DRENKE-798713 format. One record per residue (C-alpha): residue in three letters; x, y, z. Coordinates in steps of 0.2 Angstrom, whole numbers, padded with zeros to 4 digits, always signed. Example, Ala and Ser with C-alpha at 12.3 -4.5 7.8 and 13.67 -1.06 7.14 Angstrom:
BEGIN
ALA+0062-0022+0039/SER+0068-0005+0036/
//
This chain:
BEGIN
MET+0374+0399+0262/ALA+0369+0388+0277/ILE+0366+0396+0295/ASP+0376+0389+0309/ILE+0361+0387+0320/GLN+0370+0386+0336/LYS+0382+0400+0334/THR+0368+0412+0328/ASN+0357+0406+0344/ASP+0373+0411+0356/GLU+0375+0428+0347/MET+0357+0432+0350/VAL+0357+0427+0368/ALA+0374+0436+0370/ALA+0366+0453+0363/LEU+0350+0451+0374/LYS+0361+0449+0389/SER+0372+0463+0384/ALA+0357+0474+0383/ARG+0349+0467+0400/ASP+0366+0472+0409/ILE+0365+0490+0404/GLY+0348+0492+0411/ASP+0353+0482+0428/LYS+0369+0493+0429/ALA+0359+0509+0429/GLU+0347+0502+0441/GLN+0360+0496+0453/GLU+0369+0513+0452/LYS+0351+0521+0455/ARG+0353+0532+0440/ASP+0346+0535+0423/ILE+0353+0527+0408/THR+0364+0538+0398/ASP+0363+0543+0380/GLU+0377+0532+0376/GLU+0371+0517+0386/ARG+0354+0519+0377/LYS+0361+0519+0360/SER+0372+0504+0364/ALA+0357+0494+0371/GLN+0347+0498+0356/ASP+0360+0492+0345/PHE+0361+0475+0356/LEU+0343+0473+0354/LYS+0344+0475+0335/THR+0357+0463+0334/ALA+0346+0451+0344/ARG+0331+0454+0331/GLU+0341+0452+0317/LYS+0349+0434+0324/LYS+0330+0429+0329/GLU+0324+0432+0312/LEU+0339+0421+0305/LEU+0335+0408+0316/LEU+0316+0407+0311/LYS+0321+0407+0293/ALA+0333+0392+0297/LYS+0319+0383+0307/ALA+0307+0386+0292/ASP+0321+0380+0280/ARG+0322+0364+0291/GLU+0304+0361+0292/ILE+0302+0361+0274/LYS+0318+0348+0272/ASP+0310+0337+0285/ALA+0294+0337+0275/ILE+0302+0332+0259/GLU+0312+0317+0268/ALA+0297+0312+0276/LEU+0290+0307+0257/GLU+0306+0295+0256/GLY+0302+0284+0241/ILE+0292+0295+0230/ASP+0300+0300+0214/LEU+0300+0318+0210/GLY+0311+0316+0195/GLY+0329+0311+0198/PHE+0333+0299+0210/ASP+0346+0300+0225/GLU+0353+0282+0229/ASN+0359+0287+0245/LYS+0344+0297+0252/GLY+0330+0286+0243/TYR+0322+0302+0237/SER+0321+0313+0223/ARG+0332+0330+0223/GLN+0330+0337+0205/ARG+0316+0341+0194/PRO+0313+0329+0179/GLN+0324+0333+0164/LYS+0308+0333+0152/THR+0291+0339+0154/LEU+0277+0327+0152/GLY+0273+0333+0134/GLU+0292+0331+0130/ALA+0292+0313+0137/PHE+0276+0311+0127/THR+0282+0317+0111/ASP+0299+0308+0112/ALA+0291+0292+0116/LYS+0297+0278+0104/GLU+0278+0272+0102/TRP+0273+0290+0096/THR+0287+0294+0085/GLU+0283+0278+0076/TRP+0264+0280+0075/ILE+0266+0299+0069/SER+0279+0294+0056/LYS+0267+0282+0049/MET+0251+0291+0050/ALA+0257+0308+0047/PRO+0273+0308+0034/GLY+0280+0325+0034/GLY+0272+0330+0050/ARG+0255+0332+0042/PHE+0239+0322+0042/PRO+0232+0320+0026/ASP+0214+0327+0024/SER+0208+0310+0019/LYS+0212+0302+0036/LYS+0197+0298+0047/GLY+0195+0289+0064/ILE+0213+0294+0069/GLN+0217+0286+0087/SER+0235+0286+0094/PRO+0241+0271+0104/VAL+0241+0271+0123/LEU+0257+0276+0130/GLN+0263+0272+0147/ILE+0275+0287+0153/ALA+0286+0282+0168/ASP+0292+0295+0179/PHE+0276+0307+0177/GLY+0259+0308+0182/LEU+0251+0297+0195/PHE+0262+0282+0194/PRO+0282+0288+0196/GLN+0295+0274+0193/LYS+0305+0269+0209/ARG+0323+0265+0206/ARG+0332+0255+0219/TYR+0344+0241+0219/GLY+0344+0241+0200/ASP+0325+0236+0200/HIS+0312+0245+0191/GLU+0294+0244+0199/ARG+0279+0255+0198/LYS+0273+0262+0215/GLU+0255+0262+0221/LEU+0245+0277+0219/LEU+0242+0286+0236/THR+0224+0291+0236/GLY+0214+0297+0250/ALA+0199+0288+0244/SER+0206+0270+0251/ALA+0208+0266+0269/ILE+0224+0256+0265/SER+0232+0270+0257/ALA+0234+0289+0261/GLY+0215+0288+0267/ALA+0222+0279+0283/PHE+0229+0295+0289/VAL+0213+0306+0285/GLU+0203+0309+0300/SER+0185+0314+0299/ASP+0179+0332+0305/ARG+0167+0326+0319/THR+0155+0343+0320/GLY+0145+0336+0333/ILE+0130+0341+0324/TYR+0114+0331+0328/GLU+0099+0334+0317/ALA+0083+0326+0324/LEU+0068+0323+0315/GLY+0059+0339+0323/ARG+0045+0341+0336/HIS+0029+0352+0335/PRO+0032+0368+0344/LEU+0021+0367+0361/SER+0011+0382+0366/VAL-0003+0377+0378/ARG+0007+0377+0393/GLN+0013+0395+0390/LEU-0006+0399+0390/ILE-0013+0392+0405/ASP-0009+0393+0422/VAL+0004+0381+0429/ARG+0006+0377+0447/THR+0014+0364+0459/THR+0006+0350+0471/THR+0013+0339+0484/SER-0003+0329+0484/ASP-0010+0314+0473/THR-0026+0325+0472/VAL-0031+0343+0470/GLU-0047+0351+0474/PHE-0054+0367+0470/VAL-0073+0376+0472/ARG-0082+0381+0456/GLN-0097+0392+0458/THR-0113+0384+0449/VAL-0128+0394+0453/GLN-0127+0415+0453/VAL-0144+0424+0455/THR-0142+0443+0458/GLN-0155+0450+0467/ALA-0147+0467+0471/ALA-0159+0483+0470/PRO-0161+0499+0480/VAL-0169+0498+0497/PRO-0181+0511+0504/GLU-0179+0518+0522/ALA-0190+0508+0535/ASN-0206+0517+0539/VAL-0213+0506+0551/THR-0206+0499+0567/ASP-0211+0482+0565/PHE-0212+0470+0550/THR-0222+0455+0549/GLY-0223+0442+0533/ALA-0241+0442+0537/THR-0245+0460+0532/GLY-0232+0460+0518/GLU-0228+0478+0523/ILE-0211+0483+0517/SER-0200+0491+0530/GLY-0181+0492+0523/GLU-0180+0474+0520/LYS-0164+0469+0509/PRO-0166+0457+0495/GLU-0158+0439+0496/ALA-0146+0433+0482/THR-0143+0416+0479/THR-0127+0405+0475/ARG-0122+0387+0474/PHE-0105+0379+0474/GLU-0098+0363+0470/ARG-0081+0355+0475/ILE-0070+0348+0460/THR-0057+0335+0463/GLU-0045+0332+0450/THR-0033+0317+0451/VAL-0014+0316+0447/LYS-0010+0305+0432/THR+0006+0297+0426/ILE+0013+0301+0409/ALA+0027+0289+0405/VAL+0039+0282+0391/TRP+0054+0271+0390/ILE+0066+0264+0378/PRO+0078+0250+0378/ALA+0097+0252+0376/THR+0113+0243+0378/LYS+0125+0247+0392/ARG+0140+0249+0380/ALA+0130+0261+0370/LEU+0128+0273+0383/SER+0145+0270+0391/ASP+0155+0274+0374/ALA+0143+0289+0370/ALA+0139+0303+0383/GLN+0131+0312+0369/LEU+0119+0298+0366/ARG+0114+0299+0384/GLY+0110+0316+0382/LEU+0100+0315+0367/ILE+0090+0300+0374/ASP+0087+0311+0389/SER+0080+0326+0379/GLU+0070+0315+0367/LEU+0060+0306+0381/ARG+0057+0322+0390/ASP+0050+0330+0373/ASP+0039+0314+0371/LEU+0032+0318+0388/ALA+0030+0337+0384/GLU+0020+0333+0368/GLU+0009+0321+0377/THR+0005+0332+0390/GLU-0001+0344+0377/ASP-0010+0332+0369/GLN-0019+0327+0385/ILE-0023+0345+0389/LEU-0032+0347+0374/ASN-0040+0330+0370/GLY-0038+0320+0385/ASP-0056+0310+0389/ASP-0055+0303+0408/VAL-0073+0297+0407/THR-0068+0285+0393/ASN-0050+0281+0399/SER-0049+0285+0419/GLU-0030+0287+0416/ASP-0032+0303+0404/LEU-0033+0321+0410/PRO-0050+0329+0408/GLY-0046+0338+0391/LEU-0053+0354+0386/ASN-0060+0346+0371/ASN-0071+0334+0381/THR-0076+0346+0395/ALA-0095+0349+0398/ASN-0102+0368+0399/VAL-0089+0377+0387/LEU-0097+0390+0376/VAL-0100+0386+0359/GLN-0098+0397+0343/ALA-0107+0390+0327/PHE-0100+0395+0310/ASN-0107+0412+0303/THR-0106+0417+0285/ASP-0086+0416+0286/ILE-0071+0413+0297/ALA-0069+0431+0301/ILE-0087+0435+0306/THR-0088+0419+0316/ALA-0071+0424+0326/ARG-0079+0441+0329/LYS-0095+0434+0336/ALA-0086+0421+0346/ILE-0077+0438+0355/THR-0094+0444+0359/ASN-0101+0427+0364/LEU-0087+0425+0377/GLU-0088+0443+0383/VAL-0107+0443+0386/ASN-0110+0424+0391/GLY-0094+0420+0398/LYS-0091+0437+0406/GLN-0073+0435+0402/MET-0060+0444+0392/PRO-0051+0433+0380/THR-0033+0432+0381/ALA-0028+0421+0367/TRP-0034+0411+0353/LEU-0029+0393+0350/LEU-0030+0387+0332/ASN-0024+0374+0321/PRO-0010+0378+0310/ILE-0021+0375+0295/ASP-0033+0387+0303/VAL-0021+0401+0306/GLU-0017+0401+0287/ALA-0034+0402+0282/PHE-0036+0418+0291/ASP-0019+0424+0284/LEU-0026+0421+0266/LEU-0042+0430+0269/GLN-0044+0444+0256/ASP-0056+0457+0250/ASN-0065+0458+0233/GLU-0049+0467+0227/GLY-0038+0454+0233/ARG-0030+0464+0247/PHE-0026+0453+0263/TYR-0037+0457+0278/TRP-0023+0454+0290/GLY-0010+0463+0282/GLY-0002+0451+0269/PRO+0014+0442+0269/LEU+0024+0458+0274/ALA+0015+0461+0289/MET+0024+0464+0306/MET+0013+0455+0317/PRO+0022+0441+0328/GLN+0007+0437+0339/ARG-0005+0436+0323/PRO-0019+0446+0331/ILE-0036+0440+0326/TRP-0049+0455+0331/SER-0035+0462+0342/VAL-0034+0445+0352/PRO-0016+0436+0350/SER-0017+0418+0343/ALA-0006+0404+0345/LYS-0004+0388+0336/GLY-0009+0371+0343/PHE-0004+0356+0334/PHE-0014+0344+0343/GLN-0030+0355+0341/ALA-0040+0347+0326/GLN-0042+0357+0311/GLY-0059+0366+0310/THR-0061+0369+0328/GLY-0053+0383+0337/TRP-0053+0390+0356/LEU-0056+0407+0361/ALA-0053+0409+0381/ASN-0046+0416+0396/TRP-0033+0404+0397/ARG-0029+0408+0415/LYS-0046+0399+0420/ALA-0036+0382+0416/VAL-0023+0376+0428/LEU-0009+0362+0427/TRP-0003+0355+0443/ASP+0014+0348+0442/ARG+0016+0334+0455/GLU+0032+0328+0448/GLN+0041+0336+0432/GLY+0050+0325+0419/SER+0062+0313+0427/ILE+0074+0300+0420/SER+0078+0284+0428/VAL+0088+0269+0422/SER+0087+0251+0427/ASP+0092+0232+0420/SER+0078+0225+0431/HIS+0066+0221+0417/ALA+0063+0205+0409/ASP+0080+0198+0405/PHE+0088+0214+0403/PHE+0101+0210+0417/ILE+0109+0194+0407/ARG+0109+0203+0392/ASN+0119+0219+0397/MET+0103+0230+0392/ILE+0095+0243+0402/ALA+0078+0251+0401/ILE+0078+0271+0400/LEU+0062+0279+0409/ALA+0054+0296+0408/GLU+0040+0299+0418/LEU+0030+0314+0425/ARG+0014+0317+0436/CYS+0002+0331+0434/ALA-0017+0335+0436/PHE-0027+0347+0425/GLY-0043+0356+0427/VAL-0054+0368+0418/ILE-0059+0381+0433/ARG-0072+0390+0425/PRO-0079+0381+0408/SER-0088+0397+0404/ALA-0071+0406+0401/PHE-0068+0394+0386/CYS-0078+0397+0369/GLN-0077+0383+0356/VAL-0076+0390+0339/ASP-0083+0380+0323/LEU-0072+0387+0308/GLN-0079+0377+0295/SER-0096+0378+0285/GLY-0106+0365+0286/SER-0097+0355+0300/
//
């Protein structure tokens, strides 16, 4: 039975008002609610809940009906000329319509007299039957005409697919970048100048010795008599000046592209900054300011660093490098820097019984220590040569960290509605103490 929505709603409101009036009356009289009033209020609330459930059901029924009416013109079997949509289920199933079709009955009576195919029959093929009111092409009956409706399909932009909106996930998958590690190893400082200077000791002659007590009043060089004279040490220094260099990159873009996609602007910012970071790490390792005056003085082109030749295998070579740095460089190493392929070579080292020296695939060693010294991967460090160092003896001075600027003042960009997006940074790099770095040869015969 249909629900009178307005009447039901009025009854619900009246019940709620009656329950509220009971509470208001007790509050005005400054007393507690009596048992009789409490029971009456509970009854009113129960009635209100029941009416609410009826309204919710009526609303759901109406939504279903509205959804059906929204499919006006789609034949579901049985057609209502007044409303233009189906209200009854089809009188026959698809199978019944198929077997009752004239083409089928004529063909089956011819091919299988008595309802049974003779054993001699081969290559049986029934005629193709077009069954109206079923399947993908329901019959549309209107004004006495019989038309075949078009199939509603989500694959077509001119059919139901026009209403399908893509789910924009916001996922952006870039080509990827090499992890950077050198900046985390070295000392990073700031500068407000275009040049930085530091003093490096070049000569250190230690003459410290025990000194006897003076035994004469005077001392002259002529007699050579020792009278408590203290030994003199020798030391020399040099002043090193490093120049701030600029690393930059730019890309062209249209104004419309940047105006229409805020995300694109962010991606460009991050991509350009990543370019700067990668180039900075490459310069710290491989810059050659002798060949190119705009390069940083890279570590691989720094003079007077220690060198460890290959000895027997990479494990023995690595251990000798530690001794070399401690004895000749007078430094305790803070980390290795190795090409990922060289890191793999250490990981795969095995003894004569096939056991991995460094714990194997299940070893819990996040820093991958080699002879108790942590290691880091340097994707811009050449394979076959690694570094063992006290990395605090190298300094990167930031003059201007990565910045992004946009301008149309380039070539004919102004009249073409294009802009140039420029990213740049300024920095200086210096190896404070070359002997704190040991270049290790990890390949036999190299």
